[in-house]
Residue frames as qw, qx, qy, qz and C-alpha x, y, z in Angstrom:
[[0.355, -0.126, 0.363, -0.852, -0.97, 2.99, 4.89],
 [0.732, -0.044, -0.422, -0.533, -3.26, 0.26, 3.60],
 [0.501, 0.078, -0.821, 0.264, -1.65, -2.12, 6.03],
 [0.146, -0.118, 0.522, -0.832, -3.44, -0.31, 8.86],
 [0.668, 0.070, 0.053, -0.739, -6.82, -1.60, 7.63],
 [0.943, 0.040, 0.255, -0.208, -6.09, -5.24, 7.12],
 [0.634, -0.317, 0.612, 0.350, -3.85, -7.81, 5.54],
 [0.471, 0.593, -0.398, -0.518, -2.62, -7.96, 1.96],
 [0.813, -0.013, 0.583, -0.003, -2.86, -11.22, 0.08],
 [0.311, 0.614, -0.544, -0.480, -0.95, -12.31, -3.01],
 [0.948, 0.119, 0.282, -0.091, -1.08, -15.39, -5.21],
 [0.004, -0.668, 0.667, 0.330, 2.09, -16.81, -6.57],
 [0.949, 0.260, 0.005, -0.178, 2.63, -19.63, -9.04],
 [0.556, -0.532, 0.578, 0.272, 5.59, -21.93, -8.87],
 [0.145, 0.483, -0.672, -0.542, 7.50, -23.34, -11.80],
 [0.112, 0.149, 0.977, 0.101, 5.21, -26.43, -11.83],
 [0.246, -0.361, -0.464, -0.770, 2.12, -24.17, -12.15],
 [0.431, -0.518, -0.714, 0.193, 0.90, -24.71, -8.63],
 [0.085, -0.712, -0.055, -0.695, -0.78, -21.61, -7.13],
 [0.471, -0.341, -0.622, 0.525, -0.26, -20.54, -3.50],
 [0.161, -0.850, -0.202, -0.459, -2.11, -17.75, -1.72],
 [0.569, -0.066, -0.434, 0.696, 0.10, -15.91, 0.76],
 [0.255, -0.933, -0.254, 0.015, -0.60, -13.28, 3.43],
 [0.465, 0.524, -0.213, 0.681, 1.93, -10.45, 3.35],
 [0.553, -0.645, -0.406, 0.337, 2.92, -9.65, 6.91],
 [0.229, -0.854, 0.074, 0.461, 5.39, -6.95, 6.12],
 [0.698, 0.606, 0.081, 0.374, 7.48, -5.36, 3.38],
 [0.439, -0.777, 0.148, 0.427, 10.97, -3.85, 3.99],
 [0.547, 0.809, -0.192, 0.100, 13.61, -2.20, 1.90],
 [0.702, -0.559, 0.332, 0.290, 17.26, -3.35, 2.14],
 [0.404, -0.333, 0.555, 0.646, 20.18, -2.33, -0.10],
 [0.271, 0.337, -0.346, -0.833, 17.77, -0.99, -2.71],
 [0.343, -0.089, -0.857, -0.376, 15.60, -4.08, -2.92],
 [0.624, -0.288, 0.123, -0.716, 12.17, -4.92, -1.55],
 [0.223, 0.071, -0.961, 0.150, 11.58, -8.01, 0.62],
 [0.648, -0.325, -0.165, -0.669, 8.26, -9.50, 1.72],
 [0.159, -0.117, 0.896, -0.398, 7.59, -11.51, 4.91],
 [0.634, -0.021, -0.373, -0.677, 4.78, -13.98, 4.01],
 [0.377, -0.080, 0.868, -0.313, 2.81, -16.86, 5.51],
 [0.064, -0.244, -0.873, -0.418, 0.45, -19.25, 3.85],
 [0.374, -0.242, -0.034, -0.895, -3.03, -17.66, 3.74],
 [0.770, -0.262, -0.440, -0.382, -4.67, -20.89, 4.73],
 [0.272, 0.315, -0.740, 0.528, -2.73, -20.99, 7.98],
 [0.572, -0.535, -0.595, -0.182, -5.99, -20.97, 9.97],
 [0.499, -0.830, 0.029, -0.247, -5.79, -20.46, 13.76],
 [0.908, -0.150, -0.111, 0.374, -2.32, -22.07, 14.16],
 [0.112, 0.949, -0.146, 0.255, -0.71, -18.71, 15.10],
 [0.614, -0.694, 0.372, 0.059, 1.73, -20.39, 17.44],
 [0.726, -0.102, 0.545, 0.408, 3.50, -22.31, 14.66],
 [0.454, 0.858, 0.027, -0.240, 3.78, -19.57, 11.97],
 [0.729, -0.080, 0.379, 0.565, 6.24, -20.39, 9.35],
 [0.184, 0.902, -0.017, -0.391, 7.31, -17.06, 7.92],
 [0.744, 0.232, 0.343, 0.524, 9.03, -17.04, 4.54],
 [0.066, -0.789, 0.089, 0.604, 11.06, -14.13, 3.24],
 [0.679, 0.457, 0.458, 0.348, 10.99, -13.45, -0.49],
 [0.247, -0.415, 0.228, 0.845, 12.96, -10.97, -2.56],
 [0.506, 0.751, 0.365, -0.216, 11.09, -8.93, -5.08],
 [0.331, -0.342, 0.510, 0.716, 12.98, -8.63, -8.36],
 [0.609, 0.638, 0.070, -0.466, 12.15, -7.69, -11.91],
 [0.447, -0.184, 0.760, 0.434, 12.97, -10.01, -14.76],
 [0.157, 0.276, 0.690, 0.651, 12.11, -9.04, -18.35],
 [0.220, -0.271, -0.101, -0.932, 9.98, -6.23, -16.99],
 [0.689, -0.412, -0.477, -0.357, 7.89, -8.66, -14.93],
 [0.418, -0.622, 0.478, -0.458, 7.78, -8.66, -11.02],
 [0.808, 0.058, -0.586, 0.007, 9.16, -11.86, -9.60],
 [0.568, -0.681, 0.344, -0.309, 9.51, -13.17, -6.06],
 [0.769, 0.292, -0.551, 0.143, 12.43, -15.43, -5.28],
 [0.814, -0.528, -0.159, 0.181, 14.09, -17.06, -2.29],
 [0.036, -0.909, 0.403, -0.102, 17.16, -15.44, -0.72],
 [0.940, 0.135, -0.268, 0.160, 20.18, -17.62, -1.19],
 [0.356, 0.489, -0.451, 0.657, 22.78, -15.52, 0.55],
 [0.581, -0.461, -0.622, 0.253, 22.76, -16.32, 4.32],
 [0.288, -0.188, -0.220, 0.913, 24.07, -12.87, 5.35],
 [0.223, -0.186, -0.334, -0.897, 21.42, -11.10, 3.23],
 [0.551, -0.431, -0.651, -0.295, 18.68, -13.34, 4.65],
 [0.505, -0.405, -0.555, 0.522, 19.79, -12.77, 8.30],
 [0.118, -0.105, -0.073, 0.985, 19.93, -8.97, 7.79],
 [0.358, -0.240, -0.429, -0.794, 16.52, -8.84, 6.19],
 [0.562, -0.403, -0.722, 0.016, 15.06, -11.19, 8.84],
 [0.359, -0.331, -0.446, 0.750, 16.24, -8.82, 11.59],
 [0.084, -0.015, -0.142, -0.986, 14.75, -5.81, 9.83],
 [0.480, -0.309, -0.605, -0.556, 11.45, -7.53, 9.41],
 [0.561, -0.417, -0.671, 0.250, 11.29, -8.76, 13.00],
 [0.227, -0.216, -0.274, 0.909, 12.20, -5.29, 14.29],
 [0.230, -0.118, -0.335, -0.906, 9.51, -3.81, 12.13],
 [0.538, -0.388, -0.679, -0.314, 6.89, -6.25, 13.19],
 [0.490, -0.378, -0.589, 0.520, 7.72, -5.69, 16.86],
 [0.074, -0.070, -0.065, 0.993, 7.56, -1.94, 16.40],
 [0.406, -0.257, -0.484, -0.731, 4.07, -2.27, 14.93],
 [0.578, -0.402, -0.709, 0.041, 2.99, -4.53, 17.76],
 [0.345, -0.282, -0.425, 0.788, 4.26, -1.99, 20.37],
 [0.131, -0.068, -0.170, -0.974, 2.39, 0.87, 18.57],
 [0.522, -0.339, -0.606, -0.496, -0.90, -1.11, 18.67],
 [0.623, -0.389, -0.641, 0.223, -0.57, -2.09, 22.30]]
């Protein structure tokens, strides 16, 4: 429900120690796992060229971890779920 009142932002750190702030556009569940659709938080006004990344939320040693999806079929299925969900939200607002 918090999504109704604004965007969520997360900060991730890559293996080199570089921090990235991301805006979470949507979260979906697929085959028992959570997936996040994110864009760089510093994207500015370039809404026409959004580069959406889809990350899988996993737990490793009790710590939450976001990782890229390596399986093409899994990525395509999750992408379609996310796009359907985003368009549903757009239709509800309009």
